[in-house]
C-alpha positions in Angstrom: -0.1 -0.1 0.0 1.5 3.4 -1.1 1.9 5.9 2.1 -1.3 8.1 0.1 -3.6 5.5 -0.4 -7.2 5.9 0.3 -8.1 3.6 2.9 -11.1 3.0 4.7 -11.0 1.5 8.0 -14.9 0.5 9.0 -15.6 0.0 12.6 -12.7 2.3 13.6 -14.1 3.2 17.0 -13.9 -0.8 18.4 -11.6 -2.6 19.6 -10.5 -3.9 16.5 -10.7 -1.0 14.2 -9.3 1.7 16.4 -5.9 -0.9 16.6 -5.8 -0.5 12.9 -6.6 3.0 12.5 -3.7 3.8 15.1 -1.2 1.4 13.4 -1.9 3.0 10.1 -1.1 6.1 11.7 2.0 5.2 13.3 3.2 4.2 9.8 2.6 7.0 8.1 -0.7 6.5 6.2 -2.6 9.7 6.3 -5.3 9.6 3.6 -7.7 7.1 6.0 -11.2 7.3 5.5 -13.7 6.4 8.8 -17.2 6.7 9.4 -19.4 6.4 12.8 -22.4 4.0 13.0 -24.6 7.4 13.0 -23.0 8.8 10.0 -23.1 5.4 7.8 -25.0 2.6 8.7 -23.4 -0.4 7.1 -26.3 -2.8 7.1 -28.3 -0.5 5.1 -27.1 -1.3 1.2 -28.1 2.0 -0.1 -26.1 4.0 2.2 -23.3 2.0 1.8 -23.4 1.9 -1.9 -23.3 5.9 -1.6 -20.8 6.0 0.5 -18.5 4.0 -1.7 -19.1 5.9 -4.7 -19.0 9.2 -3.0 -15.6 7.9 -1.3 -13.9 5.1 -3.5 -11.6 4.1 -1.5 -9.0 1.8 -2.7 -8.1 -0.4 0.2 -10.5 -1.3 3.2 -10.2 -2.9 6.6 -13.2 -4.9 7.6 -13.3 -4.4 11.0 -16.9 -3.3 11.7 -19.3 -6.4 13.6 -21.7 -6.9 16.3 -19.5 -8.6 18.9 -20.2 -9.7 22.3 -19.2 -12.1 25.6 -21.2 -15.9 26.1 -24.3 -14.1 27.1 -24.7 -11.5 24.3 -24.2 -14.3 22.0 -26.5 -16.7 22.9 -29.2 -14.5 23.9 -29.0 -12.1 20.8 -28.9 -14.7 18.0 -31.1 -13.5 15.4 -29.4 -9.8 15.8 -26.2 -11.7 15.6 -26.3 -13.3 12.2 -28.2 -10.6 10.8 -26.5 -7.8 11.4 -22.9 -9.5 10.9 -24.5 -10.8 7.6 -25.4 -7.5 6.3 -22.3 -5.7 7.1 -19.9 -8.3 4.9 -23.0 -8.5 2.2 -22.4 -4.5 2.2 -19.0 -4.0 2.1 -17.5 -7.0 0.5 -19.9 -6.3 -2.7 -19.1 -2.6 -3.1 -15.5 -3.3 -2.7 -15.9 -5.5 -5.7 -18.3 -3.1 -7.7 -15.7 -0.3 -7.0 -13.1 -1.9 -7.5 -11.0 -1.8 -4.3 -7.4 -3.3 -5.0 -7.6 -5.2 -1.3 -10.0 -5.8 1.1 -8.9 -7.3 4.8 -12.1 -9.3 6.4 -11.8 -9.9 10.0 -13.3 -12.9 11.4 -13.2 -14.6 14.6 -11.7 -18.3 15.8 -15.1 -19.4 16.9 -15.4 -20.4 13.4 -13.5 -23.4 14.2 -15.7 -26.5 15.3 -16.1 -26.6 19.2 -14.3 -30.3 19.3 -11.6 -29.1 16.3 -7.9 -30.7 17.0 -5.9 -28.9 19.0 -4.0 -25.9 17.8 -6.7 -25.4 15.2 -5.1 -25.1 11.6 -6.8 -23.1 9.0 -8.1 -26.4 7.3 -10.3 -27.6 10.1 -12.8 -25.0 9.0 -15.9 -26.8 8.2 -15.1 -30.1 9.5 -17.3 -30.6 12.7 -20.3 -29.0 14.5 -19.9 -25.6 16.3 -20.2 -24.4 19.3 -24.1 -23.7 20.2 -23.8 -20.6 22.2 -22.3 -18.6 19.3 -23.0 -20.3 16.1 -25.3 -17.9 14.6 -21.8 -15.4 15.1 -19.6 -18.0 13.8 -22.0 -18.7 10.7 -22.1 -15.2 9.8 -18.1 -14.9 9.8 -17.2 -18.0 7.8 -19.9 -17.0 5.5 -17.8 -13.8 4.9 -14.8 -16.3 3.7 -16.4 -17.9 1.8 -17.9 -14.6 0.3 -14.0 -13.0 0.2 -13.0 -16.7 -1.7 -16.1 -16.9 -3.9 -15.3 -13.6 -4.9 -11.4 -13.7 -5.7 -12.6 -16.8 -8.0 -15.2 -15.2 -9.6 -14.7 -12.0 -10.2 -10.8 -11.6 -10.0 -10.7 -9.2 -6.2 -7.9 -9.4 -4.0 -9.9 -9.9 -0.5 -8.0 -11.6 2.0 -9.0 -12.8 5.4 -8.1 -13.3 9.1 -9.2 -15.1 12.2 -7.8 -13.1 15.5 -8.0 -15.5 18.4 -9.6 -13.2 21.6 -8.6 -9.9 21.7 -8.3 -7.1 24.5 -7.3 -3.8 25.1 -7.3 -0.2 24.4 -11.6 0.7 23.7 -12.6 -3.1 24.7 -16.2 -3.1 25.9 -15.9 -3.2 29.9 -20.1 -3.7 29.7 -20.9 -6.4 32.5 -23.5 -8.0 30.3 -22.1 -8.0 26.7 -18.6 -8.3 27.1 -15.7 -11.0 26.4 -14.3 -12.5 29.6 -10.6 -10.9 30.1 -12.8 -7.2 30.1 -15.2 -8.5 32.1 -13.2 -9.9 34.5 -11.3 -7.4 34.9 -14.2 -5.4 36.1 -15.8 -7.5 38.2 -12.3 -7.6 40.2 -12.1 -4.0 40.1 -15.4 -3.7 41.6 -15.2 -6.1 44.3 -11.8 -5.0 45.2 -13.5 -0.8 45.4 -16.3 -2.3 47.7 -13.5 -4.5 50.2 -11.7 -0.8 50.2 -15.2 0.6 50.6 -14.4 3.5 48.2 -18.0 3.3 47.4 -18.0 6.8 45.6 -15.6 5.1 42.9 -18.1 2.1 42.6 -21.2 4.9 42.2 -19.0 6.8 39.4 -17.9 3.9 38.0 -21.2 2.1 37.5 -23.5 5.8 36.8 -25.7 4.9 39.5 -27.5 6.9 42.4 -26.1 5.5 45.7 -24.3 2.4 47.0 -27.1 0.2 47.7 -28.0 0.5 44.0 -24.5 -0.1 43.3 -24.3 -3.2 45.3 -27.5 -4.9 44.1 -26.5 -4.3 40.1 -23.1 -5.8 41.0 -24.7 -9.1 42.8 -26.7 -9.8 39.9 -22.7 -10.4 38.4 -21.7 -12.7 41.8 -19.7 -9.1 42.6 -19.7 -8.6 46.1 -16.9 -7.0 49.0 -15.7 -10.9 49.8 -16.0 -12.7 46.6 -16.0 -13.1 42.6 -18.1 -15.5 40.5 -16.7 -16.7 37.3 -18.5 -18.6 34.8 -18.1 -22.3 34.8 -15.4 -24.6 35.7 -12.5 -22.1 35.4 -11.5 -25.2 33.3 -11.8 -24.1 29.9 -8.5 -22.8 28.1 -8.6 -19.7 25.9 -5.4 -17.7 24.1 -5.7 -13.8 24.2 -4.0 -11.8 22.1 -3.1 -7.8 22.4 -5.7 -5.9 20.4 -2.4 -3.5 19.0 -0.3 -6.5 18.3 -3.5 -7.6 16.1 -3.3 -4.5 13.7 0.3 -5.0 13.5 -0.4 -8.2 12.1 -3.4 -7.1 10.1 -1.5 -4.4 8.2 1.4 -6.8 8.1 -0.6 -8.9 6.0 -2.6 -6.2 3.6 1.3 -4.7 2.7 2.7 -8.1 2.3 0.4 -10.7 1.0 -2.0 -11.1 -2.0 -4.8 -13.9 -2.6 -2.8 -14.7 -5.8 0.0 -15.5 -3.4 -2.5 -18.5 -2.2 -2.9 -19.4 -5.7 0.6 -19.6 -6.9 1.6 -21.5 -4.3 -0.7 -24.0 -3.5 -2.0 -24.5 -7.6 0.8 -23.8 -9.6 -0.6 -25.9 -12.4 -3.8 -23.1 -12.2 -1.1 -19.6 -13.2 0.2 -21.8 -16.0 -3.4 -22.3 -16.7 -3.3 -26.1 -17.3 -6.1 -26.4 -14.6 -9.4 -25.0 -14.8 -11.5 -25.1 -11.9 -9.0 -26.5 -8.6 -10.7 -26.4 -5.3 -10.3 -23.4 -3.3 -10.8 -23.1 0.1 -9.4 -22.4 3.7 -7.4 -19.7 2.7 -7.9 -17.4 5.5 -5.1 -16.8 7.8 -5.0 -17.7 11.9 -3.9 -14.4 14.3 -2.8 -15.4 17.7 0.1 -16.1 19.9 0.1 -20.3 19.9 -0.6 -20.0 23.5 -3.0 -20.6 26.0 -4.6 -20.4 29.9 -7.0 -21.8 31.5 -9.9 -19.2 32.9 -8.6 -20.1 36.0 -5.4 -19.1 35.5 -6.5 -15.8 33.9 -9.1 -15.1 36.6 -5.7 -15.6 39.6 -3.4 -13.2 37.1 -6.1 -10.6 37.2 -7.1 -10.8 40.8 -2.9 -10.8 41.7 -2.8 -7.9 39.5 -5.7 -5.4 40.6 -5.0 -6.4 44.1 -8.6 -8.0 45.1 -7.8 -9.8 48.6 -11.2 -12.0 48.4 -12.2 -15.1 46.8 -13.0 -16.6 43.4 -15.8 -18.5 43.2 -16.6 -20.9 39.8 -20.2 -21.5 39.2 -20.1 -24.8 37.6 -23.7 -24.0 36.8 -22.8 -21.7 34.1 -21.5 -23.1 30.8 -17.8 -23.8 30.1 -18.1 -23.2 26.6 -15.7 -25.1 24.2 -13.1 -26.3 26.4 -9.6 -25.4 24.2 -9.4 -23.0 21.7 -5.8 -22.5 20.6 -4.8 -21.0 16.8 -2.1 -22.8 15.2 -0.1 -19.5 13.9 2.5 -21.3 12.1 1.5 -20.1 9.0 1.6 -16.5 9.8 4.7 -17.5 11.5 6.4 -18.6 8.6 4.7 -15.4 6.7 7.4 -13.0 9.1 5.3 -12.2 12.0 5.2 -13.0 15.4 3.2 -11.3 18.5 5.1 -9.2 21.0 2.7 -8.7 24.3 2.4 -11.5 26.6 -0.8 -11.9 28.3 0.6 -10.9 31.7 2.1 -7.9 30.7 -1.3 -7.1 28.6 -3.1 -7.0 31.3 -1.3 -5.0 33.1 -1.3 -2.4 30.1 -5.2 -2.6 30.2 -5.8 -2.7 33.8 -4.0 0.9 33.5 -6.3 1.7 30.2 -9.4 1.2 32.7 -8.4 3.3 35.5 -7.1 5.9 33.1 -10.3 6.4 31.6 -12.3 6.2 34.6 -10.6 8.6 36.4 
């Protein structure tokens, strides 16, 4: 990508999009287009078509999505599949119509089967049943991968897909109902610490409620008190976590160094020479992660130590564990020349400090 190239970052205010935007700006890209949801509803086909006609971006990072944790995914199933499908369909199709040079589509490792062998290689996609709680979101993301592949094969576009593991970092969602496990645990354990230290004014301010009784009642719904914090499930499931700014760096690296044509050339040299008409092209996406995972129990204990909470962690085994293990195989990305920099403990310290700063 040329430094003057016109780049559209869809979803620039979210965890993923904001990290990509910052990475691009830090590397000297200065012709970046953004739109807030209020300015452009990506689920609206006509509005998206008008935007592409007016702006004509050369490159697109499709980081916009409806996201959430296990509760939100399971409760708002229709919203997750509908909104994500609409966003993808509109942005990917208009990128084709307006001859975007390259598009990067961001998915999620929840696309892999619930009982996929570990670590999860790209070729495990669509080999078995998905985890039920986030099946609608996963199916939407799988459709996005297949849409990119299909447009590349039929129309000769250059659309690439990446599958980041569980992300955390600046601009994360700390909502106790809708957030992912890591930011949710940070907020719950931080709230419990404040309660234990009788810093009631800070609790009231953080929750934006009128009094401490209201705050305690609200936190109790999520298993938070001055003495303990409830963690869903047994604590045994293992998860991999990637600092969002590392993820952004990997995305920009791939946009600068990887084309869909590279996949074709490496897998089917006979197609390049013109001797094969219709090869089967699958699993062209690339995993982005660390290749290292921890149990939810280890994660909660690490957060507890960093936050400085002296109470107990209570594991509620009546709540779902979800998939027991989700570890990505990142050998493909490593072979291309990229590796993560921020290890988990350091990342948790950084995101906790960020959370404290925005709540001062």
